[in-house]
C-alpha positions as a Markdown table, in Angstrom:
| # | Residue | x | y | z |
|---|---|---|---|---|
| 1 | Met | -41.5 | -64.6 | -46.5 |
| 2 | Ser | -40.0 | -61.2 | -45.9 |
| 3 | Lys | -36.6 | -60.1 | -44.8 |
| 4 | Leu | -37.7 | -59.4 | -41.6 |
| 5 | Ser | -39.6 | -62.7 | -41.0 |
| 6 | Glu | -35.6 | -64.6 | -42.0 |
| 7 | Ala | -34.0 | -62.7 | -39.9 |
| 8 | Lys | -36.6 | -63.7 | -37.2 |
| 9 | Ile | -35.7 | -67.4 | -37.3 |
| 10 | Leu | -32.1 | -66.9 | -38.5 |
| 11 | Gly | -31.4 | -64.5 | -35.6 |
| 12 | Gly | -33.3 | -66.3 | -32.9 |
| 13 | Ile | -31.0 | -69.6 | -33.9 |
| 14 | Gly | -28.2 | -67.6 | -34.9 |
| 15 | Ala | -28.2 | -66.3 | -30.9 |
| 16 | Leu | -29.2 | -69.6 | -29.2 |
| 17 | Leu | -26.0 | -71.1 | -31.4 |
| 18 | Met | -23.8 | -68.7 | -30.0 |
| 19 | Leu | -25.2 | -69.2 | -26.4 |
| 20 | Phe | -25.0 | -73.3 | -26.9 |
| 21 | Gly | -23.2 | -73.7 | -29.7 |
| 22 | Gly | -20.3 | -74.5 | -28.1 |
| 23 | Phe | -21.5 | -77.4 | -25.7 |
| 24 | Leu | -23.0 | -79.0 | -29.2 |
| 25 | Leu | -20.6 | -78.6 | -31.8 |
| 26 | Pro | -17.0 | -77.0 | -29.7 |
| 27 | Gly | -16.5 | -73.8 | -31.7 |
| 28 | Leu | -18.3 | -74.6 | -34.7 |
| 29 | Gly | -21.9 | -74.1 | -33.4 |
| 30 | Ala | -20.7 | -70.6 | -32.1 |
| 31 | Ile | -19.0 | -69.6 | -35.5 |
| 32 | Ile | -22.5 | -70.7 | -37.3 |
| 33 | Gly | -24.1 | -69.0 | -34.8 |
| 34 | Leu | -21.9 | -66.0 | -35.8 |
| 35 | Ile | -22.6 | -66.1 | -39.6 |
| 36 | Leu | -26.5 | -66.6 | -38.8 |
| 37 | Leu | -26.5 | -63.7 | -36.6 |
| 38 | Phe | -24.8 | -61.6 | -39.3 |
| 39 | Ile | -26.7 | -62.5 | -41.9 |
| 40 | Ala | -29.7 | -61.5 | -40.0 |
| 41 | Val | -28.5 | -58.0 | -38.7 |
| 42 | Lys | -28.0 | -58.0 | -42.7 |
| 43 | Tyr | -31.1 | -58.6 | -43.5 |
| 44 | Ile | -32.7 | -56.2 | -40.7 |
| 45 | Ser | -30.4 | -53.1 | -42.1 |
| 46 | Asp | -31.5 | -53.5 | -45.9 |
| 47 | Glu | -35.0 | -54.2 | -44.5 |
| 48 | Ser | -35.6 | -50.7 | -42.4 |
| 49 | Lys | -32.7 | -49.3 | -45.3 |
| 50 | Asp | -30.5 | -48.3 | -42.5 |
| 51 | Ser | -26.6 | -48.9 | -43.1 |
| 52 | Ser | -25.7 | -48.2 | -39.7 |
| 53 | Ile | -27.9 | -51.2 | -38.2 |
| 54 | Phe | -25.0 | -53.6 | -40.4 |
| 55 | Asp | -22.2 | -51.3 | -40.0 |
| 56 | Asn | -22.0 | -50.9 | -36.5 |
| 57 | Tyr | -22.2 | -54.1 | -36.2 |
| 58 | Leu | -19.8 | -55.2 | -38.0 |
| 59 | Leu | -17.9 | -52.5 | -35.7 |
| 60 | His | -18.5 | -55.1 | -32.4 |
| 61 | Phe | -17.4 | -58.1 | -34.5 |
| 62 | Ile | -13.6 | -56.4 | -35.5 |
| 63 | Tyr | -13.2 | -55.1 | -31.7 |
| 64 | Ser | -13.9 | -58.1 | -30.7 |
| 65 | Ile | -11.6 | -59.8 | -32.6 |
| 66 | Val | -9.3 | -57.0 | -32.1 |
| 67 | Ala | -9.6 | -57.7 | -28.4 |
| 68 | Ile | -8.9 | -61.6 | -29.2 |
| 69 | Val | -6.1 | -60.8 | -30.7 |
| 70 | Ala | -4.4 | -58.1 | -28.9 |
| 71 | Val | -4.7 | -60.1 | -26.1 |
| 72 | Val | -2.9 | -63.4 | -27.6 |
| 73 | Val | -0.7 | -60.9 | -29.1 |
| 74 | Ile | 0.8 | -59.6 | -25.6 |
| 75 | Phe | 0.5 | -63.3 | -24.1 |
| 76 | Phe | 2.9 | -64.6 | -26.5 |
| 77 | Ile | 5.1 | -61.1 | -26.7 |
| 78 | Ser | 5.3 | -61.7 | -22.4 |
| 79 | Ile | 6.8 | -65.3 | -22.5 |
| 80 | Gly | 8.9 | -65.2 | -25.8 |
| 81 | Ser | 9.5 | -68.1 | -26.8 |
| 82 | Leu | 9.1 | -71.9 | -25.5 |
| 83 | Thr | 11.9 | -72.1 | -22.9 |
| 84 | Phe | 9.2 | -70.4 | -20.2 |
| 85 | Phe | 7.6 | -73.8 | -20.7 |
| 86 | Thr | 10.8 | -75.8 | -20.3 |
| 87 | Val | 11.1 | -73.6 | -17.1 |
| 88 | Val | 7.6 | -74.2 | -16.1 |
| 89 | Glu | 8.1 | -77.7 | -16.2 |
| 90 | Ser | 11.2 | -77.6 | -14.2 |
| 91 | Met | 10.1 | -75.7 | -11.6 |
| 92 | Asp | 9.6 | -76.2 | -7.8 |
| 93 | Phe | 6.5 | -74.8 | -6.5 |
| 94 | Ser | 7.3 | -75.6 | -3.0 |
| 95 | Asp | 9.0 | -72.6 | -3.1 |
| 96 | Phe | 6.7 | -69.6 | -3.4 |
| 97 | Asn | 9.7 | -67.1 | -3.9 |
| 98 | Ser | 11.4 | -68.7 | -6.4 |
| 99 | Val | 7.5 | -69.6 | -7.9 |
| 100 | Trp | 7.0 | -65.6 | -7.5 |
| 101 | Asn | 9.8 | -64.2 | -8.4 |
| 102 | Phe | 9.6 | -66.3 | -12.3 |
| 103 | Phe | 6.5 | -65.1 | -12.8 |
| 104 | Glu | 5.7 | -61.7 | -11.4 |
| 105 | Pro | 7.5 | -59.9 | -15.1 |
| 106 | Tyr | 4.9 | -62.0 | -16.7 |
| 107 | Ile | 1.7 | -61.8 | -14.9 |
| 108 | Ile | 2.1 | -57.6 | -15.2 |
| 109 | Trp | 2.1 | -58.4 | -19.0 |
| 110 | Trp | -0.9 | -60.3 | -18.6 |
| 111 | Phe | -2.5 | -57.9 | -16.4 |
| 112 | Phe | -2.2 | -55.9 | -18.9 |
| 113 | Ala | -2.8 | -58.2 | -21.9 |
| 114 | Leu | -6.0 | -58.2 | -19.9 |
| 115 | Ile | -6.9 | -54.6 | -19.4 |
| 116 | Val | -6.7 | -53.4 | -23.1 |
| 117 | Gly | -8.2 | -56.9 | -24.1 |
| 118 | Trp | -11.6 | -54.9 | -21.8 |
| 119 | Ile | -10.9 | -51.9 | -23.3 |
| 120 | Phe | -11.0 | -53.7 | -27.0 |
| 121 | Leu | -14.4 | -55.3 | -25.2 |
| 122 | Ile | -16.0 | -52.1 | -24.2 |
| 123 | Phe | -15.3 | -50.5 | -27.3 |
| 124 | Ser | -17.1 | -53.8 | -29.3 |
| 125 | Ala | -20.1 | -53.3 | -26.5 |
| 126 | Phe | -20.7 | -49.7 | -27.7 |
| 127 | Tyr | -20.8 | -50.5 | -31.3 |
| 128 | Leu | -23.2 | -54.1 | -30.1 |
| 129 | Arg | -25.2 | -51.3 | -27.8 |
| 130 | Lys | -26.1 | -48.7 | -31.0 |
| 131 | Ser | -26.5 | -51.4 | -33.6 |
| 132 | Tyr | -29.2 | -52.6 | -31.5 |
| 133 | Tyr | -31.0 | -49.4 | -30.5 |
| 134 | Thr | -31.3 | -48.4 | -34.0 |
| 135 | Ile | -33.5 | -52.3 | -34.4 |
| 136 | Ala | -35.2 | -51.3 | -31.5 |
| 137 | Asp | -36.0 | -47.8 | -32.9 |
| 138 | Arg | -36.5 | -49.1 | -36.4 |
| 139 | Thr | -38.8 | -52.5 | -35.4 |
| 140 | Asp | -40.4 | -51.5 | -32.1 |
| 141 | Val | -39.2 | -54.4 | -30.4 |
| 142 | His | -37.9 | -52.6 | -27.3 |
| 143 | Leu | -36.0 | -55.6 | -26.0 |
| 144 | Phe | -33.0 | -55.2 | -28.6 |
| 145 | Arg | -32.9 | -51.6 | -26.7 |
| 146 | Thr | -32.8 | -53.6 | -22.9 |
| 147 | Thr | -29.5 | -56.7 | -24.5 |
| 148 | Gly | -27.6 | -53.6 | -25.7 |
| 149 | Phe | -27.5 | -52.2 | -22.7 |
| 150 | Ile | -26.9 | -55.4 | -20.4 |
| 151 | Tyr | -24.6 | -56.3 | -22.8 |
| 152 | Phe | -23.0 | -52.7 | -22.7 |
| 153 | Leu | -22.7 | -52.9 | -19.0 |
| 154 | Gly | -21.3 | -56.4 | -18.7 |
| 155 | Ala | -18.5 | -55.2 | -21.0 |
| 156 | Ile | -17.5 | -53.0 | -18.4 |
| 157 | Leu | -17.8 | -54.9 | -15.2 |
| 158 | Leu | -16.2 | -58.0 | -17.0 |
| 159 | Ile | -13.1 | -56.4 | -14.9 |
| 160 | Ile | -15.0 | -57.4 | -11.8 |
| 161 | Val | -15.9 | -60.5 | -13.0 |
| 162 | Ile | -19.7 | -60.0 | -12.5 |
| 163 | Gly | -20.1 | -58.4 | -16.7 |
| 164 | Ile | -19.9 | -62.5 | -17.1 |
| 165 | Phe | -23.3 | -62.8 | -15.1 |
| 166 | Phe | -24.4 | -59.7 | -17.2 |
| 167 | Met | -23.4 | -60.8 | -20.6 |
| 168 | Met | -24.8 | -64.2 | -20.4 |
| 169 | Val | -28.2 | -62.0 | -19.6 |
| 170 | Ala | -27.4 | -59.8 | -22.8 |
| 171 | Lys | -27.2 | -63.0 | -24.9 |
| 172 | Ile | -30.6 | -64.8 | -23.3 |
| 173 | Leu | -32.2 | -61.5 | -24.2 |
| 174 | Glu | -30.9 | -61.2 | -27.1 |
| 175 | Ile | -32.8 | -64.9 | -28.2 |
| 176 | Ile | -35.9 | -63.8 | -27.3 |
| 177 | Ala | -35.9 | -60.4 | -28.8 |
| 178 | Tyr | -34.9 | -61.8 | -32.2 |
| 179 | Phe | -38.0 | -64.1 | -32.0 |
| 180 | Arg | -39.8 | -61.2 | -31.1 |
| 181 | Leu | -39.0 | -59.5 | -34.3 |
| 182 | Pro | -42.5 | -58.6 | -36.6 |
| 183 | Ala | -43.2 | -59.8 | -40.2 |
| 184 | Lys | -42.9 | -56.8 | -41.4 |
| 185 | Leu | -41.5 | -53.0 | -39.9 |
| 186 | Pro | -44.3 | -50.7 | -38.3 |
| 187 | Ala | -45.1 | -47.8 | -40.0 |
| 188 | Lys | -43.3 | -44.9 | -38.6 |
């Protein structure tokens, strides 16, 4: 079996696990799916002799991790210590003004964290799009180009929440695209 045939199976299963693995094996399914996708992209990169495919996919992954870490770090810096949770536990939520006065500075920090995370996710999606555009060019599976574009558009629109829908559509198209990979690269 060629590396491209293996990439077809590994990528398709990996993309399925990334989409549905959280329901079947919370956390573990998505991690296994991610590993399978990395292997599939590496196989496609090796088979097409184009290292930019894997390099851009790796940058996509790195920016995704940076986005998550940035949001978590800013969130924890904003709350300062565990006394935040103690104060929230004892708070009288019927008095809106005192609740607002307490949460107002935190909301600004949390909004900042989401903006920083969103910016890094756009960078992440940009590199995924580059990787998938190159895969589409090398394999003639143009659905990868569509997947990359919709995922990038979803990342941009994530700030107005509708981007989640676009990203879900992109994940479904990603599954189909991997299963459409040919057994060998088309002649150029």
